[in-house]
Backbone as CSV, one residue per row, in Angstrom:
resi,resn,N_x,N_y,N_z,CA_x,CA_y,CA_z,C_x,C_y,C_z
1,UNK,12.603,-27.726,-5.241,12.824,-26.297,-5.243,11.558,-25.597,-4.737
2,UNK,11.729,-24.600,-3.919,10.600,-23.865,-3.347,10.227,-22.682,-4.238
3,UNK,8.956,-22.335,-4.193,8.438,-21.177,-4.922,7.598,-20.342,-3.967
4,UNK,7.484,-19.066,-4.284,6.585,-18.202,-3.531,5.415,-17.864,-4.446
5,UNK,4.205,-18.247,-4.005,2.994,-17.965,-4.775,2.363,-16.689,-4.230
6,UNK,2.170,-15.728,-5.114,1.592,-14.438,-4.724,0.145,-14.610,-4.282
7,UNK,-0.206,-13.989,-3.157,-1.572,-14.033,-2.660,-2.272,-12.682,-2.791
8,UNK,-1.582,-11.611,-2.393,-2.230,-10.299,-2.439,-1.205,-9.173,-2.395
9,UNK,-1.662,-8.007,-2.834,-0.868,-6.787,-2.760,-1.766,-5.699,-2.200
10,UNK,-1.218,-4.891,-1.302,-1.994,-3.797,-0.723,-1.098,-2.598,-0.453
11,UNK,-1.737,-1.455,-0.254,-1.039,-0.236,0.132,-1.539,0.177,1.503
12,UNK,-0.654,0.675,2.322,-1.048,1.225,3.620,-0.594,2.680,3.655
13,UNK,-1.556,3.574,3.821,-1.279,5.004,3.866,-1.366,5.476,5.313
14,UNK,-0.341,6.168,5.775,-0.350,6.755,7.116,-0.743,8.214,6.972
15,UNK,-1.825,8.605,7.637,-2.327,9.974,7.568,-1.927,10.733,8.821
16,UNK,-1.495,11.965,8.650,-1.162,12.828,9.783,-2.438,13.509,10.249
17,UNK,-2.903,13.146,11.454,-4.151,13.707,11.980,-3.921,14.682,13.128
18,UNK,-2.702,14.775,13.589,-2.361,15.698,14.674,-0.853,15.864,14.702
19,UNK,-0.379,16.665,15.645,1.054,16.943,15.728,1.875,15.669,15.883
20,UNK,1.428,14.761,16.725,2.158,13.514,16.963,1.255,12.300,16.794
21,UNK,0.248,12.413,15.933,-0.717,11.331,15.790,-0.934,10.993,14.322
22,UNK,-0.946,9.693,14.029,-1.239,9.233,12.670,-2.330,8.166,12.726
23,UNK,-3.023,8.025,11.629,-4.019,6.968,11.431,-3.667,6.292,10.122
24,UNK,-4.021,5.023,9.983,-3.696,4.339,8.738,-4.954,3.963,7.966
25,UNK,-4.787,3.949,6.653,-5.834,3.557,5.724,-5.213,2.524,4.795
26,UNK,-5.898,1.406,4.595,-5.390,0.357,3.711,-6.216,0.287,2.440
27,UNK,-5.526,0.020,1.353,-6.167,-0.208,0.056,-5.714,-1.591,-0.383
28,UNK,-6.661,-2.504,-0.574,-6.292,-3.887,-0.886,-6.749,-4.280,-2.280
29,UNK,-6.394,-5.497,-2.632,-6.770,-6.096,-3.913,-6.267,-5.288,-5.105
30,UNK,-5.021,-4.819,-5.008,-4.432,-4.129,-6.150,-3.517,-5.101,-6.891
31,UNK,-3.206,-4.770,-8.114,-2.383,-5.643,-8.945,-0.976,-5.767,-8.380
32,UNK,-0.445,-6.979,-8.406,0.932,-7.166,-7.927,1.929,-6.492,-8.850
33,UNK,1.526,-6.183,-10.079,2.420,-5.573,-11.058,2.389,-4.045,-11.023
34,UNK,1.743,-3.458,-10.028,1.659,-2.001,-9.954,3.066,-1.412,-9.875
35,UNK,3.295,-0.365,-10.643,4.616,0.256,-10.690,4.724,1.364,-9.651
36,UNK,5.946,1.774,-9.368,6.175,2.864,-8.420,5.513,4.150,-8.924
37,UNK,5.548,4.374,-10.224,4.924,5.575,-10.795,3.413,5.562,-10.578
38,UNK,2.782,4.401,-10.715,1.336,4.305,-10.504,0.981,4.470,-9.031
39,UNK,1.814,3.933,-8.148,1.590,4.125,-6.714,1.701,5.608,-6.379
40,UNK,2.719,6.257,-6.909,2.910,7.684,-6.661,1.705,8.487,-7.157
41,UNK,1.227,8.177,-8.339,0.065,8.866,-8.892,-1.174,8.646,-8.022
42,UNK,-1.378,7.397,-7.596,-2.523,7.087,-6.732,-2.445,7.869,-5.428
43,UNK,-1.264,7.898,-4.810,-1.093,8.594,-3.528,-1.374,10.086,-3.700
44,UNK,-0.921,10.667,-4.802,-1.194,12.086,-5.055,-2.693,12.332,-5.195
45,UNK,-3.374,11.490,-5.962,-4.814,11.651,-6.165,-5.590,11.404,-4.874
46,UNK,-5.212,10.376,-4.127,-5.882,10.089,-2.858,-5.663,11.240,-1.875
47,UNK,-4.476,11.811,-1.896,-4.174,12.936,-1.015,-5.091,14.119,-1.254
48,UNK,-5.543,14.281,-2.503,-6.466,15.373,-2.832,-7.876,15.105,-2.300
49,UNK,-8.210,13.841,-2.065,-9.557,13.470,-1.627,-9.692,13.309,-0.113
50,UNK,-8.590,12.995,0.542,-8.640,12.703,1.977,-8.612,13.983,2.806
51,UNK,-9.197,13.908,3.976,-9.264,15.063,4.873,-7.888,15.418,5.448
52,UNK,-7.051,14.395,5.670,-5.747,14.603,6.286,-4.633,14.294,5.292
53,UNK,-3.467,14.935,5.443,-2.354,14.675,4.518,-1.755,13.279,4.725
54,UNK,-1.248,12.717,3.650,-0.607,11.397,3.697,0.860,11.595,4.082
55,UNK,1.263,10.953,5.177,2.641,11.056,5.648,3.533,10.034,4.948
56,UNK,3.050,8.792,4.845,3.822,7.738,4.188,2.878,6.791,3.456
57,UNK,3.446,6.112,2.474,2.720,5.076,1.742,3.639,3.861,1.640
58,UNK,3.119,2.701,2.029,3.901,1.462,1.978,3.148,0.426,1.177
59,UNK,3.879,-0.297,0.346,3.291,-1.370,-0.459,3.665,-2.704,0.190
60,UNK,2.658,-3.560,0.348,2.873,-4.876,0.937,2.464,-5.959,-0.052
61,UNK,3.364,-6.917,-0.260,3.063,-8.096,-1.070,3.045,-9.284,-0.123
62,UNK,1.999,-10.091,-0.218,1.883,-11.268,0.619,1.916,-12.510,-0.269
63,UNK,2.733,-13.456,0.128,2.845,-14.692,-0.629,2.953,-15.885,0.306
64,UNK,2.873,-17.054,-0.293,2.988,-18.277,0.485,4.126,-19.112,-0.107
65,UNK,4.945,-19.630,0.778,6.058,-20.456,0.353,5.561,-21.868,0.098
66,UNK,5.808,-22.356,-1.109,5.383,-23.702,-1.483,6.613,-24.493,-1.922
67,UNK,6.649,-25.742,-1.505,7.741,-26.592,-1.956,7.163,-27.637,-2.918
68,UNK,8.007,-28.068,-3.800,7.552,-29.041,-4.807,7.473,-30.426,-4.250
């Protein structure tokens, strides 16, 4: 039976820097157990600190497939 072993979790924030232009900012090494409410809270707080508004926030989980 195969298993997926968790390696990392990160967030990628897309910032609106112009009318048709975005830049991305990544936040890595976060807990894989982070909840949607905590992500939402983080994005709100980060939005208050960043120069540009956050257009989108995506959570990425990376794992490796292992077979027994």
